[in-house]
N, C-alpha and C positions, 0 to 999 in steps of 0.2 A: 457199625460199618467200619471196615479197615481203611485207614488213612494212608495215602501214598505221598511222600514228599521228595522233592529233588534238592540235592545239595551240590553246589558248584564250588570247586576249589582248584588251585594250581599248586603243584609241587607238594605232595603229601609227605615227603620224606624228611621234613624238618619237625622239631619238637613242638613248635607253635601249633600247626594244624593237627598234629597227632593228639595232643591233649584235648583240644576242642572237639575233635571227631570222636574220641572215646567218650566224652561227656554226652554228646548227641546220641551216640549209639546206645549207651546205657539207658537213657530215658526212653528212646524209641522202642527198645526191646521190652521194657517194662510195661509199655502202653500199646503194644501190638501195632506199632507204626512201621511201615515199610519205607526204608530210606534208600534212595539211589544217588550215589555220588558220581559226578561227571568230572573227571580229573585229567589234567595234562601236566607235562613237565617242560613248558616252553621257556625260552630265554636261557637255556643251559649251555648250548654249544655255539651260540652266536651265528646261527644260520637261519635266514628268513624262510627258505624252503622247508627246513626241518620244523620250524615253529608252525608253519602253515599246516603241515601234516598233524602235528600235535593238537593244534586248536580245532581240528576238524570234529573232535568229540563233542564240542559245545554246540555243533549244529545238529546233533542227533536228537535231543529231547524236544518234544512239543510241550512246553511248560504248562499250557492250558489243560493238559491231560492229568496234571498233578493237583493235589488238594492244597499244596503249599510249597514254599521254597525257602532254603537257607543259603545265603550267599556269603562265602568267605572271600569277599571281594578284595580285602587287603592282602591276599596272597598273590594277587596279580600285579606283576611289575609292568606288564603291557597295558597302558591306559586305554588304548583303542579297543582291545579285546574285552577288557572289563566293561567299557561303556556299551559295547554291542550286546553283551550278555545281559546287562541290566535293562537295556531297551527291550529285549525279548521277554524278560520276566515281567516288566511293566505291562507290555502288550497282552500278556496272558491274564492279567487282572486277578491273580491269586494272592492270598495272604503271604507276605514275605518278611522274613527277619534277616537283617544284614548285620555284619560284625564290624564294629569300630568305624562307622560311617554315618554322619548326620546330614548328608547332602540330598537325601531323597525323602520327600514328605510322604510318599506312598508306602514306604517301608518302615518297619519297626527295628530299632537299633539296640544291640547289646554291645555296650562299650566298656572299656577299662580306662581309668584315668591315667593316661601315660604322662601327661604334662606335669601334674603335681608331684608324682613320685620321682620323675627324672630331675625335677628341681631339687628335691630333697637329697638325691644322690650327689649331684654336683655341688650343692651347698655343703655337704659333708666333706667332700674332697678339699674344698677351699678353707672352711673354718676349722676342721679337725686336723687335716694333713698339710695345710698351708700351700696347696697347689696354686700356682699362678700362671703357668704356661701349659696350654692344652693342645692336643691333637684330637680331632673328632672324626670317627669313622661312621658314616651315615648309612641309612637304608635308602632305597630308591625314592626320588623326589615325587613319584606318582603315588606313593604310599602315604595315607594320612597319618598313620602311627609314626612313621619315620619323621614326618614333618613336625608332629607334635613334640617328639623327643628333641629334635634339633632346635625347635623354638624355645623349649624350656632351657636347654643348654645355653643358648645365646642370651636369654633373659637373665639368667643367674649371673653370667659373666658381666653383663651390663650393670646389674644392680651392685656388683662389687667393683665397678670401674676397671675391669680387666679387658684389655683390648685383644680381640681374637685375630690372629694372623691367618688370612684366608688360604695361604699356602699350606696350612696345617689341616685343611679340610680334605677328606676323601669321600667321594660319592660311591658307595657300595650298593649291593643289591640284596643284602641280607644273607648271601651265600657265604659258606665258611671260607672259601678261597679268597674272598675279598679282604679278609684280615691279612693274609700274606701279601697281596698286592698293595694294600695300604702301607705296610711297613717298607716294602720295596720302593714305593713312591716317596716315602719320608726320607729314606737313605739317599735317594737320588737328589732330593732337594738340597742337601748339604746343611740343613738347619740343625741347631742344637737339639739334644734330646729334651722332650718336654717333661714337665712334672707328672703328667698323666695322659694316657690315651683313654678317651671316653668313647665307648662303642655302642651303637644303636641296638645290638643284640649279642647274645652269648656266642653264637657260632663264629662271628667275626672276631670277637674278643679273644676267644680261646686260640684260634690260629695265629692271631697277632701276637699273643703272649708266647706261644711256642716258637714263633719266628724270632722274637727278641731274645728268648732264652738260648736259642741255637747260635745267636750272634754274640753271646757272652754276657748279656745283661741279666741282672738279678731283679726279680719281682718280689716285693715292692721297693727294695732298697735303692735301685737305680731309677725305676719308673713305675708308676701306678697304672694298673689296668682295671677298667670296669666294663661290665656288660649289661644285659637287660634280658630277662626271661627266666632265670634260675633253672636252667636245664639240668638234666642228670649229669652231664659232663662238667658243667660249671660247679655243681655241688661236690664233685669228686675229683676235680683237677688238683694239681699241685703247682702253685698255691691255689687254695679254693678261691673262687672268683667273687668279687664284690659285684652285686647285680641287683635285679629287681624281680620279686616274686609276684607273678600275676595269676589270678584265679581262672586259668584257662579251662580246666575241666568243668568248673562250676559255670563258666560262661556258656559252654556247649550245652550243658544240661538246661540252663535257664533259657537259652534260645529255643531249644526244642519244646520246652514247656510252654513258652509264650506262643509259639506257632501252633501247638496242639490246642491251646485254649482259643486262639483266634479261629481255627478251623471249626471249632465247636460252638462258635458264636459268642464267646466270652470276651468282653472288653479288656484291653491290656494297655499299659502305658506305652507311649510312643518311643520313649528313650529311657533305657535302664543303664546306669553306669555302676560298675563294680570297682571296688578299691584295690589297689596294689600296694605292696610294702617293700621297703628297701631291705637288702641283705648285705650287711657290711662284713666282709670276710678278709682273708689273708692278702689278697692281691692289692688292697689299698693300705695294708698295715694294721687292720683290725683282726679279730679272731672270733670264730664262731663258738658259742657256748652250747649249741644244740646240734653237735655233729650227728650225722645220720648213723643209726645203729649199724655197727660193723657187720653183724650177721645179715641184716637186710641188704647192706651194700654188696656183700659177697653173693647173696642169692640173686640179686638183680644183675650183677656183673656176669655171673655164671650163665644166667638165662640169655643175656645178650650175646655172649661168646658162642654158646651152643647154637643160637639162632643164626648167627653169622656163619659158623662152620657148615650148618645144614644148607643155608642159602648158597654158599660158595660151591659146595658139593653138587647141589642141584643145578646151579648155573653151568658148571663145567660139563656135567652130563648132558644138559640141554644143548649147549653150544656144539658139543661133539656130535650129538644125535642130529641136530639140524644141519650141520655142515655136510653130513653124508646123505641127507634126504634128497631123493631124485624126483619125488612126487608128493602130493598132498597127504596121501596115506602114511608115508614114512615120516613126514613132518608132524602129523597128528600123533603118531606113535611116540615120538620124542617128547611132545608136550604132555602126553598122558603120563609118561614116566616122571616128569617134573611134578605134575599134580599129585601123584602118588607119594613122591619123596617129601613133599611139603604137607602131606596129609590134608589136602583141601577137601572140604565137603562138597562144594559146588563150583564148577568152572565151565564157561561156555566160550567157544571160539566162534565168532560171528564175522563172516566175510561178505563184502558186497557180492551180489548174485553172480555177476559176470567178472569176477576178480581176475581171471586169467587173461581176458581180452580187453578189459576196459581200463583206460587211464583216467581215473576220476580224481578231481581235486575239489576241495570245498573251502571257500573263503567266507568267513563270517561277514566280511565287509560287502560282499556281493549279495544283494537281496534276492536275486534270481537263483543263487546257488543253493542247492538242497541236497540232503542225504539221499542216496538211492532208495527207491521205494521198497525193494525186496532184498533180503539177506539169505545167506545159506549158513548152516551151522554144521561144519564137518566134525566138531567135537562138542558134545554136551556130557559133562561128568557130574553125576548126581549121586552122592553117597555110595561110591563104589561101582556105580553102573554107568557104562559108556553107551551113548546114543548119538545119533545124527539126525538132522532135520534138513531136508533138501531145500525147503523154501519157507520163509515167514516174512511178514511185513516188518520193516524197520520201525514203524510207528509203535509196535507193541514192545519194543526194546528187548525183552527176554524171548528166547526161542520158545520156551514153555512158561507162560505167565504163572505167577504165584496165586495160590488160592488161600494162603494164610498170611497173617501179619507178623511183625517183628523181624523181618528179614532185612539185612544190610548188604547192599550190592555196590561194588566199585566198577564203574565203566571206564576202561582205559583205551586210548586209540592205538590202532595198528596202522602203520603207514611206512612208506619209504620216501624220505624227503617230503615233497608236497603231495605225493600220490597216496590217496586215501584207500586203504585196503579193507578196513572194517574196524572192529573193536573186539575186546574180550571182556568177560565179566567174571569177577571173583565174588562169590556170595557167602556171607556168614564166616568169613575168615579175614583177619586183619593184616595179612601179609603186605598189602599195598602201603599200609601206614607205618609198619614197624621196620620194614627192610629197605635199606637204601639200594638194594640190588633189584628191586622191582622194576625200576626203569630200564636197567640193563637187560633184564629178562624181556621186557617189552620190545626193545630195539632188536634183540636177537631174533625174536619171532617174526617181527616185521621184515627184517633183512632176509630171513629164510624164505618167507612167502614170496617176496620180490624175486629171489633167486630162482624159485620154482617157476614163477611166472615167466622169467626170462628164458628158462629152458623151453618154454612153449612158444617163444617168439624168435629165438635164435637158432640158426642151423648149426648143429654140433660139428659138422664136418668142415664147413667154410667159415664159421665164426662171424657170419653176417645174418641179417634178418631172414627168417623163413617167410612163407606166404602170410602166416598169421601176423608176424611182426610188421610186415609191409602194410597190411591192411590197417593195423592199429595206428601206425605213424603217418601213412600217406594221406589219409582223408583230411586230417587237420592241416597238413601242409597244402593240400589242394584247395581247401576252403580259404586259407590265407592268400594263396595265389590269386584266386578269383576276386576276393574282396579288395586286394591292393592293385589289381590290374597287372600283375606280373606275367612275364613269359614263362613257358613251361616246356621242358623237353622230357619225353618218356622214351626209353630205349628198351626193346625186348631182345634178349640175347640168348642164342642157343648154341651150345657147344657142338662142334663138328666131330663126327667119327667116334663117339663114345662107345658104340656097340663094337666097332672094330678093335678098340683098345681092350675092352673087357674080354672079348672072345679070343684074342691072340696073346694078350699079356697078363690077363687076370684082373679081377675086380679091385685088387689093391692098387694096381697101376691106374685103373679107371678113377678111383677116388683121388689119387694123386693129381691126375689131370684136371679133375673138377676143382680141386683146391687151387691149382695154379690159374685156372680161368677166373675164379673168384678173386684171387690176389691181383690179377691184372685189372679186373673191373674196379676193385676198390681203389687201386692206385690212380685210376683215371677220374675218380670222384673227388669233389671238394669236401674235405673233412668238416663235419658239423652242420653242413647245409644240404648235401645231397643224400638220397636214400638209395641203397642198393640191397637187393634181396635175392636169395635163391628160391625160385618159385616151386621147385621140385625137380628131381632128376638132374637133367643137364640144362635147365632153363633158368634165366636170370632176368631181373627187371631193374632198371635204373631210373630214378626220377630226380630231375634238377629244376629249380625255379630261378627266375630272374637271370636268364642267360641270353646272350646275343643270338641273332638269327642263324648264324653259321655254326652254332655250338655243336649240333648233332654231327656235322661232318668232322669237326675237330675231335669230338669224343671218339668217334669210330676210328679215326686215323690214329689217335693215341692208343686205343685198345689194340689195334693190329700191331703197332710198333712195340708195345709192351709184350705181347705174346711172342713176337719174333725174338726179343731179347731173352725171354724165359726159355724158349726152345734152344737157343744157343748155349745158355748156362746149364741146363739140366742134361742136355745131350742124350735124349731118350731115342729108342728105335722107332718112335712114332712122332707125329707132329701135333702139337696142341694148338687148336684154332677154334674160332667161333664166328657165327654170323649174327649181325645186329640189324634190327630195323628200328628206325628212330622217327619220332613225330615231334615237330616244333609247332607250338601254338600259343595263343593268348586266350586262355579259357574264359568263358562267360558263365553266368548262373544256369544257363540251359545245358551246359556240357556236363558229361559224366566221366569221371576218371576211368571207369571200367571200359567205356567206349574208346577212349584214347589208347589205353593199353591194348585193347583188341586190334586197333588199327596198326599199332607198332608191331604186334605179333604177326599180322598179315604181311606187313612189309618185310619182316624178317624171313618168313617162309618163302616169299618171292625171291629174296636174295639167295637163300639156301637152294632154291630150285634152279636158279641161274648158275650157281656154282656147280651143281651136279651135271647140268647140261654141258657146261664148259669142260668139265672133267671127262665126260663121256665122248665129247667131240675130239678132245686131244688124245 
């Protein structure tokens, strides 16, 4: 029987998850296991709304539908999100293997001894290179590995009676840019250059080293730099980086093997710890004797460059194609070209069923919040064949479920800020883990879909909501008005004499007049709180909450005044005017917004009828 496992990870574009994931995938393919990765890129742009959209992907899977789970929980900087995911996996009651975490008795842990190897590295800097003053660039305090490395660093200094100046500590997030920020903070501190910068990973160490070199410092003559992870760039930087080599690929394979055995009823040890080793290289003043083979280095570098060129070319074409997309078909065409350029075997674009009209948000912290029941797949690409699927249950995840094993799928979120649009799936292709452009691609697609959605809610002539846009936004505002006991004003506005303008001066002038009415209405509304929309033709609706009782009279007076000023400034051979009917009320739960709009509409037509009578009398 084919086994299906879920794997949860955050930020796959770093070397740490890359090597673990490749180890998992190798074992899974050899043993016909289907792996589904649920991945996001939260905490990158410091936006709560953006992160909410990213983390929506973790609300998609029902873990109880899987045979087992793998949790790369140490890739999550957000402690709350990590805890909520762990709670959901616990509730599923399935065999689970976690990486580098001994906090949960229910789970099996695959760990690497970070503490001992970091002690060896710092001990080497002190005893061999006589370092006495240190700066430390740490990972996030919510990450257990980062805490173990920091603990080892402090313990070694204490054992050697070296006092650590806390001003020399920088709290990073394991991201490469943290290295640059750490050096900038050090420069601003005015402290003397330390003997060594000890970094909690290679990404931060390499950018810190580059920043120091650009400032004119020589490594290691002026200052020592050390990292942790022995990444490709660390091995091939200049100078080569003193670091720690961890068996990441082996830990991924081991985790998958342990989970596979558990799913088949075989007992496994609760905690397995793999050993790491120090790599003393040029950045601390040592020299490697086992340089990487030059031909292998050239091959690997060439592959990376070619992949980058292909990805950039793809991204440029995708962005250009999406920028011109006016509808979903054109958007899908642009995505299809991307899939072809990257030679992907399988790709599925999955959107929430009513993506055009529904503003759906999903918060893991809200227990009542759930992923929409149904999805639509406007693009399914399978080995050169393009298909669509109008409707499928989100609980089945894939539009077309697999009938075979050994498939590796990456589920990534599609959203615009906090608005959840759906997700896409890349299957049996490792683009999400080897390309740093994957996330850029994801954002481009999400932005394009949101843009198409806005085309369906905005009136192209007046640049305000159309009827659909009003419907989407007004219901939520009305509910809030009722729940908070706020007052409400709804005004229904109809332009006067549009047929006369069209018949005598042409439809271009008619469009101009409609635009000016919309401009007048918008100027009378309060930005950010009121809603104005073109309902169609020459009809407009305005909705305002929390207003005084005389607001409708004030609004109509302002509108008339604004139209008078517009007529004076444009100096047209016709008069631009409008009739408005307004309703002021404090709605209750028994009231319907549609009924209030209808009442305002009736009042407007009564005013328009009186205008016509007055004109005929005169």
